[in-house]
C-alpha positions as CSV (number, residue, x, y, z in Angstrom):
1,M,-39.4,-11.9,-4.1
2,A,-42.5,-13.9,-5.0
3,E,-40.4,-17.0,-5.3
4,E,-38.9,-16.5,-1.9
5,L,-42.4,-16.1,-0.4
6,V,-43.6,-19.3,-2.0
7,D,-40.5,-21.1,-0.7
8,L,-41.1,-19.8,2.8
9,A,-44.8,-20.8,2.7
10,T,-44.1,-24.3,1.4
11,D,-40.8,-25.2,3.2
12,P,-41.5,-28.2,5.4
13,D,-38.6,-27.2,7.6
14,V,-40.3,-23.9,8.6
15,P,-42.4,-24.5,11.6
16,A,-46.1,-23.5,11.4
17,Q,-45.9,-22.2,15.0
18,P,-42.3,-20.9,15.7
19,A,-41.0,-20.8,19.2
20,P,-41.6,-17.7,21.2
21,G,-39.0,-15.1,20.5
22,T,-38.2,-16.4,17.1
23,P,-37.9,-13.5,14.6
24,I,-40.6,-13.1,12.1
25,P,-39.2,-14.1,8.7
26,E,-38.5,-11.1,6.5
27,I,-37.9,-10.9,2.8
28,A,-36.7,-7.5,1.5
29,G,-35.7,-6.0,-1.8
30,P,-32.0,-5.4,-2.2
31,R,-32.4,-1.7,-2.1
32,A,-34.2,0.9,-0.1
33,E,-37.2,2.5,-1.9
34,N,-38.9,5.8,-1.4
35,L,-42.7,5.5,-1.8
36,A,-43.1,9.2,-2.7
37,E,-40.5,8.9,-5.5
38,A,-42.1,5.8,-6.9
39,A,-45.5,7.5,-6.8
40,K,-44.0,10.5,-8.7
41,L,-42.6,8.2,-11.4
42,L,-46.0,6.5,-11.8
43,G,-47.7,9.9,-11.8
44,A,-45.4,11.2,-14.4
45,R,-46.2,8.3,-16.7
46,R,-49.9,8.9,-16.2
47,G,-49.8,12.7,-16.4
48,I,-50.6,13.2,-12.8
49,K,-48.7,15.5,-10.4
50,V,-47.8,13.8,-7.2
51,V,-46.8,15.8,-4.2
52,G,-45.1,14.2,-1.2
53,V,-46.3,15.2,2.3
54,D,-44.1,15.2,5.4
55,N,-46.2,15.5,8.5
56,P,-44.7,14.4,11.9
57,D,-48.3,14.3,13.3
58,L,-49.2,11.3,11.0
59,P,-49.7,8.0,12.8
60,D,-46.4,6.0,13.0
61,A,-44.3,9.0,11.9
62,E,-41.9,8.5,14.8
63,T,-41.6,4.8,14.0
64,A,-41.0,5.6,10.3
65,A,-38.4,8.3,11.1
66,G,-36.5,5.8,13.3
67,G,-36.4,3.2,10.5
68,G,-38.9,1.0,12.2
69,F,-40.4,-0.2,8.9
70,L,-37.1,-1.3,7.4
71,P,-36.1,-4.9,7.4
72,G,-34.1,-6.3,10.2
73,P,-30.6,-7.7,10.0
74,H,-31.8,-11.2,9.5
75,A,-33.9,-10.4,6.4
76,K,-33.3,-12.3,3.3
77,L,-32.6,-10.1,0.3
78,A,-34.4,-11.0,-2.9
79,G,-35.8,-9.3,-5.9
80,P,-34.3,-7.4,-8.8
81,P,-30.6,-6.5,-8.7
82,S,-29.5,-3.1,-7.6
83,R,-29.9,-0.1,-9.9
84,S,-26.3,-0.5,-10.8
85,G,-26.9,-4.0,-12.2
86,S,-24.6,-5.5,-9.7
87,P,-25.7,-8.3,-7.3
88,P,-27.5,-7.1,-4.2
89,N,-25.2,-5.7,-1.5
90,P,-26.9,-4.9,1.8
91,E,-24.1,-2.6,2.8
92,T,-24.5,-0.3,-0.2
93,D,-28.0,-0.9,-1.5
94,G,-29.8,0.3,1.6
95,A,-31.6,-2.8,2.8
96,N,-30.7,-1.9,6.4
97,Q,-30.3,1.8,6.0
98,V,-32.9,4.5,6.6
99,S,-34.3,5.6,3.3
100,T,-35.8,9.0,2.6
101,A,-39.3,7.3,2.7
102,S,-38.8,6.4,6.3
103,Q,-37.3,9.7,7.5
104,G,-40.8,11.2,7.6
105,A,-44.2,9.5,7.3
106,G,-45.9,10.2,4.0
107,R,-42.7,11.4,2.4
């Protein structure tokens, strides 16, 4: 994904000031991720218990639950291949699907 960001930042064909209404460029990983699960994996490696919290009263909980933090349909998929080792597939790898992480804030 870093390479894609560098390409976007240095591409002379990308206008510095896009026209009004132009979508913000998005670069997304090829699969949906769950922040709580990633934190649990890291915690397990470090001997720390991580507990997910689901609280609909947290700021942006409604936006997260509606998938508002997921990439849009125009997002460029980049990054490591899917967990299956196959090339990225946005239909099956969750790039435009609501992940568990976005079904409730802090989850």
